Biotite code that builds the C-alpha atoms (Angstrom):
import biotite.structure as struc

atoms = struc.array([
    struc.Atom([-0.054, -0.161, 0.166], chain_id="A", res_id=1, res_name="MET", atom_name="CA", element="C"),
    struc.Atom([1.373, 3.978, -1.272], chain_id="A", res_id=2, res_name="SER", atom_name="CA", element="C"),
    struc.Atom([1.848, 5.336, 2.277], chain_id="A", res_id=3, res_name="THR", atom_name="CA", element="C"),
    struc.Atom([1.737, 8.474, -0.620], chain_id="A", res_id=4, res_name="GLN", atom_name="CA", element="C"),
    struc.Atom([-0.397, 11.858, 0.426], chain_id="A", res_id=5, res_name="ILE", atom_name="CA", element="C"),
    struc.Atom([-3.667, 11.676, -2.299], chain_id="A", res_id=6, res_name="ALA", atom_name="CA", element="C"),
    struc.Atom([-6.133, 14.263, -0.662], chain_id="A", res_id=7, res_name="LYS", atom_name="CA", element="C"),
    struc.Atom([-5.040, 17.059, 2.550], chain_id="A", res_id=8, res_name="THR", atom_name="CA", element="C"),
    struc.Atom([-7.729, 18.922, 3.789], chain_id="A", res_id=9, res_name="LEU", atom_name="CA", element="C"),
    struc.Atom([-7.425, 22.037, 5.890], chain_id="A", res_id=10, res_name="ASP", atom_name="CA", element="C"),
    struc.Atom([-9.485, 22.190, 8.659], chain_id="A", res_id=11, res_name="LEU", atom_name="CA", element="C"),
    struc.Atom([-8.001, 24.171, 10.854], chain_id="A", res_id=12, res_name="LYS", atom_name="CA", element="C"),
    struc.Atom([-11.140, 26.394, 12.125], chain_id="A", res_id=13, res_name="GLY", atom_name="CA", element="C"),
    struc.Atom([-13.622, 25.078, 12.348], chain_id="A", res_id=14, res_name="LEU", atom_name="CA", element="C"),
    struc.Atom([-15.617, 23.045, 14.689], chain_id="A", res_id=15, res_name="SER", atom_name="CA", element="C"),
    struc.Atom([-17.003, 20.388, 15.496], chain_id="A", res_id=16, res_name="CYS", atom_name="CA", element="C"),
    struc.Atom([-18.359, 18.303, 13.491], chain_id="A", res_id=17, res_name="PRO", atom_name="CA", element="C"),
    struc.Atom([-17.265, 20.369, 10.351], chain_id="A", res_id=18, res_name="LEU", atom_name="CA", element="C"),
    struc.Atom([-13.987, 18.298, 10.014], chain_id="A", res_id=19, res_name="PRO", atom_name="CA", element="C"),
    struc.Atom([-15.410, 14.684, 10.146], chain_id="A", res_id=20, res_name="ILE", atom_name="CA", element="C"),
    struc.Atom([-18.583, 15.729, 7.879], chain_id="A", res_id=21, res_name="VAL", atom_name="CA", element="C"),
    struc.Atom([-16.026, 17.211, 5.518], chain_id="A", res_id=22, res_name="LYS", atom_name="CA", element="C"),
    struc.Atom([-12.730, 14.287, 5.971], chain_id="A", res_id=23, res_name="THR", atom_name="CA", element="C"),
    struc.Atom([-15.667, 11.556, 5.311], chain_id="A", res_id=24, res_name="ALA", atom_name="CA", element="C"),
    struc.Atom([-16.858, 13.295, 1.987], chain_id="A", res_id=25, res_name="GLN", atom_name="CA", element="C"),
    struc.Atom([-13.342, 13.608, 0.777], chain_id="A", res_id=26, res_name="ALA", atom_name="CA", element="C"),
    struc.Atom([-12.820, 10.150, 1.770], chain_id="A", res_id=27, res_name="ILE", atom_name="CA", element="C"),
    struc.Atom([-15.281, 9.231, -0.655], chain_id="A", res_id=28, res_name="LYS", atom_name="CA", element="C"),
    struc.Atom([-13.631, 10.356, -3.617], chain_id="A", res_id=29, res_name="GLN", atom_name="CA", element="C"),
    struc.Atom([-10.702, 7.671, -2.529], chain_id="A", res_id=30, res_name="LEU", atom_name="CA", element="C"),
    struc.Atom([-9.429, 4.298, -3.829], chain_id="A", res_id=31, res_name="GLN", atom_name="CA", element="C"),
    struc.Atom([-9.474, 2.136, -0.737], chain_id="A", res_id=32, res_name="PRO", atom_name="CA", element="C"),
    struc.Atom([-5.747, 2.378, 0.835], chain_id="A", res_id=33, res_name="GLY", atom_name="CA", element="C"),
    struc.Atom([-4.927, 5.698, -0.088], chain_id="A", res_id=34, res_name="GLU", atom_name="CA", element="C"),
    struc.Atom([-4.677, 8.571, 1.700], chain_id="A", res_id=35, res_name="LEU", atom_name="CA", element="C"),
    struc.Atom([-5.727, 11.120, 2.844], chain_id="A", res_id=36, res_name="ILE", atom_name="CA", element="C"),
    struc.Atom([-4.286, 14.178, 5.685], chain_id="A", res_id=37, res_name="GLU", atom_name="CA", element="C"),
    struc.Atom([-6.543, 16.156, 7.970], chain_id="A", res_id=38, res_name="ALA", atom_name="CA", element="C"),
    struc.Atom([-5.095, 19.325, 9.658], chain_id="A", res_id=39, res_name="LEU", atom_name="CA", element="C"),
    struc.Atom([-7.297, 20.337, 12.536], chain_id="A", res_id=40, res_name="ALA", atom_name="CA", element="C"),
    struc.Atom([-6.838, 22.780, 14.986], chain_id="A", res_id=41, res_name="THR", atom_name="CA", element="C"),
    struc.Atom([-10.224, 21.361, 17.187], chain_id="A", res_id=42, res_name="ASP", atom_name="CA", element="C"),
    struc.Atom([-9.380, 19.936, 19.950], chain_id="A", res_id=43, res_name="PRO", atom_name="CA", element="C"),
    struc.Atom([-12.012, 17.904, 19.959], chain_id="A", res_id=44, res_name="GLY", atom_name="CA", element="C"),
    struc.Atom([-11.714, 16.266, 16.716], chain_id="A", res_id=45, res_name="SER", atom_name="CA", element="C"),
    struc.Atom([-8.654, 14.379, 18.505], chain_id="A", res_id=46, res_name="VAL", atom_name="CA", element="C"),
    struc.Atom([-11.644, 11.842, 20.041], chain_id="A", res_id=47, res_name="PRO", atom_name="CA", element="C"),
    struc.Atom([-13.783, 12.838, 17.126], chain_id="A", res_id=48, res_name="ASP", atom_name="CA", element="C"),
    struc.Atom([-11.204, 11.490, 14.570], chain_id="A", res_id=49, res_name="PHE", atom_name="CA", element="C"),
    struc.Atom([-10.523, 8.293, 16.622], chain_id="A", res_id=50, res_name="ASN", atom_name="CA", element="C"),
    struc.Atom([-14.880, 7.118, 17.342], chain_id="A", res_id=51, res_name="ALA", atom_name="CA", element="C"),
    struc.Atom([-15.132, 8.269, 13.557], chain_id="A", res_id=52, res_name="TRP", atom_name="CA", element="C"),
    struc.Atom([-12.130, 5.468, 11.701], chain_id="A", res_id=53, res_name="SER", atom_name="CA", element="C"),
    struc.Atom([-13.689, 3.049, 14.251], chain_id="A", res_id=54, res_name="ARG", atom_name="CA", element="C"),
    struc.Atom([-16.990, 2.994, 12.806], chain_id="A", res_id=55, res_name="SER", atom_name="CA", element="C"),
    struc.Atom([-15.992, 3.493, 9.530], chain_id="A", res_id=56, res_name="THR", atom_name="CA", element="C"),
    struc.Atom([-13.475, 1.242, 9.554], chain_id="A", res_id=57, res_name="GLY", atom_name="CA", element="C"),
    struc.Atom([-10.989, 3.949, 7.880], chain_id="A", res_id=58, res_name="HIS", atom_name="CA", element="C"),
    struc.Atom([-7.595, 3.151, 9.825], chain_id="A", res_id=59, res_name="GLU", atom_name="CA", element="C"),
    struc.Atom([-6.293, 5.693, 11.372], chain_id="A", res_id=60, res_name="LEU", atom_name="CA", element="C"),
    struc.Atom([-2.355, 6.010, 10.358], chain_id="A", res_id=61, res_name="VAL", atom_name="CA", element="C"),
    struc.Atom([-0.944, 8.454, 12.368], chain_id="A", res_id=62, res_name="GLU", atom_name="CA", element="C"),
    struc.Atom([-2.020, 11.314, 14.387], chain_id="A", res_id=63, res_name="GLN", atom_name="CA", element="C"),
    struc.Atom([0.000, 14.216, 15.827], chain_id="A", res_id=64, res_name="THR", atom_name="CA", element="C"),
    struc.Atom([-0.222, 17.907, 17.127], chain_id="A", res_id=65, res_name="GLU", atom_name="CA", element="C"),
    struc.Atom([2.266, 20.916, 17.334], chain_id="A", res_id=66, res_name="GLU", atom_name="CA", element="C"),
    struc.Atom([1.243, 24.189, 17.796], chain_id="A", res_id=67, res_name="GLY", atom_name="CA", element="C"),
    struc.Atom([-2.465, 23.488, 17.977], chain_id="A", res_id=68, res_name="GLY", atom_name="CA", element="C"),
    struc.Atom([-2.657, 21.810, 14.801], chain_id="A", res_id=69, res_name="VAL", atom_name="CA", element="C"),
    struc.Atom([-3.985, 17.847, 15.074], chain_id="A", res_id=70, res_name="TYR", atom_name="CA", element="C"),
    struc.Atom([-2.536, 16.234, 11.533], chain_id="A", res_id=71, res_name="ARG", atom_name="CA", element="C"),
    struc.Atom([-4.402, 12.783, 11.407], chain_id="A", res_id=72, res_name="PHE", atom_name="CA", element="C"),
    struc.Atom([-4.001, 10.504, 8.351], chain_id="A", res_id=73, res_name="VAL", atom_name="CA", element="C"),
    struc.Atom([-6.700, 7.752, 7.300], chain_id="A", res_id=74, res_name="ILE", atom_name="CA", element="C"),
    struc.Atom([-5.853, 5.156, 5.018], chain_id="A", res_id=75, res_name="ARG", atom_name="CA", element="C"),
    struc.Atom([-9.690, 4.685, 3.229], chain_id="A", res_id=76, res_name="ARG", atom_name="CA", element="C"),
    struc.Atom([-11.108, 1.050, 3.533], chain_id="A", res_id=77, res_name="ARG", atom_name="CA", element="C"),
])
């Protein structure tokens, strides 16, 4: 499987549930196995992305935080 990011979403400044909603819409455009990167500033996005990944079956490959920006890398199932 590829480790190259297929799409990056800048979700900074958006509050729950918009980061998840926009990621859910965008991931539908990817092929299975492709990666999407989501950048968010809402601290609530951390539990949201974890729960969403578990409930949808998409793999949360990476989750980091730097300077108040949360970065999520998700592999489409």
